[in-house]
Residue frames as qw, qx, qy, qz and C-alpha x, y, z in Angstrom:
[[0.819, -0.244, -0.511, 0.093, 104.24, 79.80, 68.91],
 [0.268, -0.822, 0.281, -0.416, 105.01, 80.88, 72.48],
 [0.576, 0.119, -0.701, 0.402, 107.75, 79.32, 74.66],
 [0.543, -0.730, -0.202, -0.364, 105.71, 79.47, 77.93],
 [0.815, -0.335, -0.207, 0.426, 108.68, 78.25, 79.96],
 [0.462, 0.201, 0.017, 0.864, 110.70, 81.17, 78.73],
 [0.171, -0.641, -0.264, -0.700, 107.78, 83.54, 79.23],
 [0.667, -0.695, -0.167, -0.211, 107.56, 82.66, 82.93],
 [0.818, -0.109, -0.190, 0.532, 111.27, 82.57, 83.58],
 [0.096, -0.985, -0.058, -0.132, 111.42, 86.09, 85.15],
 [0.563, -0.738, 0.285, 0.239, 114.66, 85.48, 87.04],
 [0.775, 0.157, 0.398, 0.464, 116.41, 84.15, 83.81],
 [0.342, 0.756, 0.216, 0.515, 116.26, 87.78, 82.55],
 [0.284, -0.931, 0.145, -0.179, 117.74, 89.41, 85.66],
 [0.610, 0.461, -0.528, 0.369, 121.45, 89.27, 85.94],
 [0.118, 0.272, -0.719, 0.628, 122.57, 87.89, 89.36],
 [0.645, -0.355, -0.085, -0.672, 119.05, 86.87, 90.27],
 [0.818, -0.146, -0.554, 0.058, 120.29, 83.62, 91.72],
 [0.382, 0.077, -0.530, 0.753, 121.93, 85.63, 94.51],
 [0.294, -0.466, -0.097, -0.829, 118.79, 87.59, 95.40],
 [0.755, -0.497, -0.384, -0.190, 117.32, 85.13, 97.99],
 [0.705, -0.201, -0.372, 0.570, 120.52, 85.28, 100.03],
 [0.104, 0.278, -0.059, 0.953, 120.47, 89.16, 99.86],
 [0.492, -0.522, -0.291, -0.633, 116.87, 89.20, 100.95],
 [0.797, -0.392, -0.440, 0.134, 117.60, 86.88, 103.87],
 [0.505, -0.065, -0.289, 0.811, 120.50, 89.07, 105.09],
 [0.125, -0.389, -0.071, -0.910, 118.29, 92.24, 104.82],
 [0.669, -0.492, -0.398, -0.391, 115.52, 90.56, 106.70],
 [0.780, -0.321, -0.396, 0.363, 117.83, 89.34, 109.50],
 [0.321, 0.152, -0.182, 0.917, 119.57, 92.73, 109.79],
 [0.360, -0.482, -0.182, -0.778, 116.14, 94.42, 110.16],
 [0.755, -0.512, -0.371, -0.174, 115.04, 91.98, 112.90],
 [0.751, -0.247, -0.317, 0.523, 118.30, 92.15, 114.86],
 [0.434, -0.057, -0.078, 0.896, 119.23, 95.75, 114.48],
 [0.112, -0.343, -0.274, -0.892, 116.23, 97.88, 113.70],
 [0.615, -0.513, -0.415, -0.432, 113.42, 96.52, 115.87],
 [0.344, -0.443, 0.631, -0.535, 113.05, 96.37, 119.64],
 [0.140, 0.049, -0.988, -0.041, 112.65, 92.74, 120.67],
 [0.236, 0.369, 0.730, -0.525, 109.15, 93.46, 122.23],
 [0.423, 0.485, -0.051, -0.764, 107.81, 94.75, 118.83],
 [0.594, 0.314, -0.578, -0.463, 107.64, 91.46, 117.06],
 [0.775, -0.131, 0.564, -0.253, 106.53, 87.86, 117.35],
 [0.254, 0.452, -0.775, -0.360, 108.30, 85.23, 115.18],
 [0.280, 0.030, -0.952, -0.123, 106.81, 81.89, 114.13],
 [0.453, 0.052, 0.474, -0.753, 103.35, 82.54, 115.50],
 [0.116, 0.137, 0.940, 0.290, 101.21, 79.48, 114.43],
 [0.452, 0.165, 0.030, -0.876, 98.09, 80.14, 112.65],
 [0.876, 0.110, -0.216, -0.416, 97.24, 76.58, 111.63],
 [0.878, -0.321, 0.345, -0.083, 98.35, 73.01, 112.13],
 [0.887, 0.399, -0.007, 0.233, 100.77, 72.41, 109.35],
 [0.701, -0.305, -0.027, 0.644, 104.56, 72.94, 109.81],
 [0.311, 0.141, 0.179, 0.923, 104.70, 76.07, 107.61],
 [0.205, -0.779, -0.449, -0.387, 101.50, 77.61, 109.02],
 [0.505, -0.569, -0.300, 0.575, 103.26, 80.32, 110.88],
 [0.236, 0.862, 0.181, 0.411, 103.59, 84.01, 110.64],
 [0.435, -0.166, -0.269, 0.843, 105.88, 86.74, 111.78],
 [0.116, -0.872, -0.446, -0.167, 104.08, 89.69, 113.22],
 [0.416, 0.026, -0.164, 0.894, 105.60, 93.18, 113.61],
 [0.231, -0.808, -0.530, -0.109, 103.60, 95.55, 115.82],
 [0.220, 0.460, -0.168, 0.844, 104.52, 99.22, 116.33],
 [0.411, -0.303, 0.372, -0.775, 101.78, 99.19, 119.02],
 [0.399, -0.025, 0.865, -0.302, 99.78, 96.56, 120.76],
 [0.452, 0.514, 0.729, 0.020, 96.83, 96.59, 118.37],
 [0.120, -0.222, 0.312, 0.916, 97.68, 99.04, 115.41],
 [0.512, 0.490, 0.150, -0.689, 94.85, 100.76, 113.50],
 [0.738, 0.545, -0.257, -0.304, 96.20, 99.15, 110.23],
 [0.648, -0.359, 0.653, 0.158, 97.94, 95.94, 109.45],
 [0.517, 0.552, -0.519, -0.399, 99.66, 95.14, 106.14],
 [0.837, -0.106, 0.536, -0.039, 99.46, 91.36, 105.45],
 [0.292, 0.673, -0.573, -0.366, 102.15, 90.48, 102.91],
 [0.917, 0.075, 0.381, -0.091, 101.79, 87.28, 101.05],
 [0.262, -0.582, 0.626, 0.448, 105.08, 86.19, 99.50],
 [0.753, 0.508, -0.254, -0.333, 105.67, 84.94, 95.95],
 [0.273, -0.462, 0.840, 0.081, 107.89, 82.21, 94.71],
 [0.521, 0.142, -0.633, -0.554, 105.57, 80.44, 92.19],
 [0.830, -0.312, 0.001, -0.463, 103.78, 78.68, 95.03],
 [0.966, -0.032, -0.218, 0.135, 106.80, 76.38, 95.52],
 [0.599, 0.250, -0.286, 0.705, 109.64, 78.56, 96.82],
 [0.104, 0.427, -0.259, 0.860, 110.62, 80.92, 99.56],
 [0.463, -0.562, -0.663, 0.176, 108.93, 81.80, 102.92],
 [0.239, -0.940, -0.226, -0.095, 108.22, 84.58, 105.40],
 [0.653, -0.576, 0.095, 0.483, 111.84, 84.76, 106.51],
 [0.548, 0.225, 0.345, 0.728, 112.98, 86.32, 103.30],
 [0.099, 0.642, 0.384, 0.656, 110.82, 89.53, 103.61],
 [0.417, -0.674, -0.459, 0.401, 110.80, 90.89, 107.14],
 [0.352, -0.246, 0.034, 0.902, 112.71, 93.95, 106.07],
 [0.051, -0.445, -0.521, -0.727, 109.65, 95.14, 104.00],
 [0.377, -0.712, -0.577, 0.136, 108.00, 95.86, 107.36],
 [0.429, -0.262, -0.191, 0.843, 110.20, 98.91, 107.98],
 [0.000, -0.235, -0.288, -0.928, 108.43, 101.39, 105.83],
 [0.483, -0.562, -0.488, -0.461, 104.93, 100.63, 107.30],
 [0.635, -0.438, -0.507, 0.384, 106.28, 100.07, 110.79],
 [0.313, -0.051, -0.106, 0.943, 107.69, 103.62, 110.72],
 [0.252, -0.282, -0.330, -0.865, 104.23, 104.87, 109.98],
 [0.371, -0.120, 0.668, -0.634, 102.72, 103.02, 112.98],
 [0.833, 0.183, -0.218, -0.475, 101.25, 100.35, 110.71],
 [0.737, -0.278, 0.611, -0.080, 101.58, 96.65, 111.67],
 [0.522, 0.473, -0.621, -0.342, 103.03, 94.00, 109.23],
 [0.776, -0.161, 0.584, -0.175, 102.31, 90.34, 109.16],
 [0.461, 0.531, -0.605, -0.374, 103.90, 87.86, 106.93],
 [0.871, -0.117, 0.428, -0.211, 102.86, 84.20, 106.84],
 [0.041, 0.326, -0.882, -0.338, 104.48, 81.25, 105.29],
 [0.825, 0.128, 0.154, -0.529, 102.44, 78.60, 103.77],
 [0.760, -0.046, 0.632, 0.142, 102.80, 75.03, 102.59],
 [0.160, 0.622, -0.467, -0.608, 104.48, 74.65, 99.16],
 [0.873, 0.409, -0.072, -0.255, 103.79, 72.86, 95.96],
 [0.529, -0.050, -0.648, -0.545, 104.10, 70.02, 95.16],
 [0.089, -0.093, -0.897, 0.422, 103.18, 68.81, 98.66],
 [0.245, 0.577, 0.612, -0.482, 100.02, 70.72, 98.45],
 [0.357, 0.582, 0.565, 0.464, 97.86, 72.24, 95.64],
 [0.105, 0.269, 0.023, 0.957, 97.45, 75.89, 94.90],
 [0.543, -0.549, -0.377, -0.511, 93.83, 75.53, 96.26],
 [0.750, -0.455, -0.391, 0.279, 95.27, 74.20, 99.51],
 [0.422, 0.007, -0.148, 0.895, 97.83, 77.02, 99.67],
 [0.198, -0.479, -0.226, -0.825, 94.93, 79.53, 99.18],
 [0.666, -0.585, -0.421, -0.194, 92.96, 77.86, 102.11],
 [0.677, -0.284, -0.339, 0.588, 96.00, 78.25, 104.34],
 [0.190, 0.177, -0.022, 0.965, 96.28, 81.97, 103.47],
 [0.440, -0.526, -0.364, -0.631, 92.55, 82.38, 104.06],
 [0.744, -0.474, -0.445, 0.154, 93.00, 80.63, 107.47],
 [0.520, -0.036, -0.210, 0.827, 95.80, 83.13, 108.28],
 [0.111, -0.357, -0.140, -0.917, 93.67, 86.09, 107.59],
 [0.637, -0.564, -0.399, -0.342, 90.81, 84.64, 109.84],
 [0.728, -0.268, -0.387, 0.498, 93.45, 83.98, 112.52],
 [0.318, 0.052, -0.153, 0.934, 94.66, 87.54, 112.44],
 [0.306, -0.482, -0.327, -0.753, 91.08, 88.90, 112.34],
 [0.715, -0.557, -0.415, -0.072, 90.41, 87.15, 115.68],
 [0.697, -0.243, -0.288, 0.610, 93.68, 88.28, 117.21],
 [0.210, -0.165, -0.041, 0.963, 93.65, 92.02, 116.32],
 [0.230, 0.734, 0.514, -0.379, 91.19, 94.67, 115.67],
 [0.184, -0.437, 0.414, 0.777, 93.18, 96.21, 112.84],
 [0.679, 0.645, 0.039, -0.347, 91.93, 97.11, 109.39],
 [0.757, -0.144, 0.534, 0.349, 93.81, 95.13, 106.76],
 [0.403, 0.736, -0.368, -0.400, 95.78, 95.99, 103.69],
 [0.892, 0.000, 0.438, 0.113, 96.32, 92.74, 101.79],
 [0.312, 0.797, -0.418, -0.305, 99.45, 92.77, 99.61],
 [0.876, -0.064, 0.452, 0.155, 100.83, 89.88, 97.68],
 [0.089, 0.703, -0.552, -0.440, 103.74, 89.57, 95.22],
 [0.240, 0.313, -0.852, -0.346, 103.77, 87.32, 92.25],
 [0.409, -0.219, -0.881, -0.093, 102.05, 84.12, 93.45],
 [0.122, -0.389, -0.607, 0.682, 101.01, 86.07, 96.48],
 [0.238, 0.182, -0.136, -0.944, 99.29, 88.48, 94.25],
 [0.484, -0.146, -0.720, -0.475, 97.15, 85.76, 92.97],
 [0.358, -0.312, -0.827, 0.301, 96.41, 84.54, 96.47],
 [0.017, -0.333, -0.391, 0.858, 95.33, 87.98, 97.83],
 [0.349, 0.085, -0.380, -0.852, 93.27, 88.70, 94.76],
 [0.442, -0.186, -0.843, -0.244, 91.52, 85.40, 95.15],
 [0.127, -0.290, -0.705, 0.635, 90.56, 86.43, 98.74],
 [0.250, 0.369, 0.138, -0.884, 88.27, 88.97, 96.99],
 [0.225, -0.007, -0.772, -0.594, 86.79, 86.63, 94.29],
 [0.654, -0.170, -0.121, -0.727, 83.07, 85.95, 94.10],
 [0.863, -0.092, -0.466, -0.172, 83.53, 82.29, 94.84],
 [0.737, -0.085, -0.499, 0.447, 86.24, 82.27, 97.47],
 [0.019, -0.696, 0.114, -0.708, 85.63, 85.51, 99.32],
 [0.231, 0.036, -0.728, 0.645, 86.29, 85.88, 103.05],
 [0.163, -0.654, -0.707, 0.214, 83.42, 86.18, 105.51],
 [0.072, 0.827, 0.255, 0.495, 81.80, 89.72, 105.36],
 [0.528, -0.845, -0.033, 0.081, 82.90, 90.47, 108.93],
 [0.652, -0.314, 0.300, 0.622, 86.55, 90.21, 107.59],
 [0.422, 0.456, 0.438, 0.650, 86.04, 91.90, 104.18],
 [0.126, -0.941, -0.267, -0.167, 84.58, 94.85, 105.95],
 [0.538, -0.760, 0.159, 0.329, 88.00, 95.32, 107.56],
 [0.680, 0.051, 0.376, 0.627, 89.92, 95.11, 104.37],
 [0.046, 0.781, -0.023, -0.622, 90.98, 98.62, 103.24],
 [0.468, 0.693, -0.404, -0.370, 92.79, 97.55, 100.10],
 [0.894, -0.024, 0.408, 0.181, 94.06, 94.57, 98.18],
 [0.230, 0.828, -0.412, -0.303, 97.21, 95.15, 96.20],
 [0.933, 0.112, 0.274, 0.202, 98.62, 92.50, 93.77],
 [0.049, -0.814, 0.451, 0.363, 102.25, 93.31, 92.83],
 [0.261, 0.439, -0.774, -0.373, 103.15, 91.53, 89.61],
 [0.680, -0.050, 0.617, -0.393, 100.42, 88.95, 90.40],
 [0.119, 0.102, -0.894, -0.420, 99.96, 85.83, 88.31],
 [0.530, 0.177, 0.385, -0.735, 96.33, 85.72, 87.70],
 [0.826, 0.356, -0.202, -0.386, 95.73, 83.78, 84.49],
 [0.541, -0.435, 0.720, 0.004, 97.10, 80.32, 85.43],
 [0.880, 0.370, 0.239, -0.178, 96.18, 78.64, 82.18],
 [0.508, 0.743, -0.435, 0.034, 99.55, 79.22, 80.42],
 [0.306, -0.576, 0.723, -0.227, 101.24, 77.51, 83.29],
 [0.902, 0.070, 0.369, -0.211, 99.60, 74.29, 82.17],
 [0.828, 0.542, -0.056, 0.131, 102.07, 74.39, 79.28],
 [0.098, 0.812, -0.510, 0.265, 105.21, 74.85, 81.32],
 [0.627, 0.083, -0.730, 0.257, 107.60, 72.46, 83.10],
 [0.143, -0.259, 0.486, -0.822, 106.66, 74.38, 86.20],
 [0.750, -0.139, -0.147, -0.629, 103.37, 72.46, 86.03],
 [0.709, 0.076, -0.689, 0.128, 105.25, 69.34, 87.04],
 [0.214, 0.008, -0.627, 0.749, 105.56, 71.01, 90.44],
 [0.326, -0.038, 0.183, -0.927, 102.29, 72.87, 90.55],
 [0.060, 0.212, 0.971, 0.097, 100.08, 70.04, 89.15],
 [0.345, 0.203, 0.091, -0.912, 97.40, 72.42, 87.95]]
């Protein structure tokens, strides 16, 4: 018998993990205030109509050749774009843009609705910039970027032609075990 709640409790096995979100916020704020020039980023750019449909866009040039779009994790019900800005530094230093959206969170919306918001964000970016895209997602974000390439939910060809790579970092792809967890009270799978 498998304890699925324990199996999906990643932070429970990392000492001090309860302090990580505060550390990430501090790193992100430091990056925005001390590393970047004010004219190299746009914060809270709306890509949709919902309150969390906003993205932060870091551009080393007006329309960079490449743009990393980072979709954050948090089991579809936690965190947001403001925790991850500092991840832009490495690509920014290589003249690559970085976009990070927030999306509505469960249980207010379903995972399918979250996916549609991420899809809407990619469409928005494809209309705003001519950049090629590298789609990167972590954890739940890994699921979301992978789904952008799925047979049934694929983005329009004019956008997929601009996607250079899709990278899922510790993505959650088989959602069936989550049906057996307390987390499903929030996710409503």
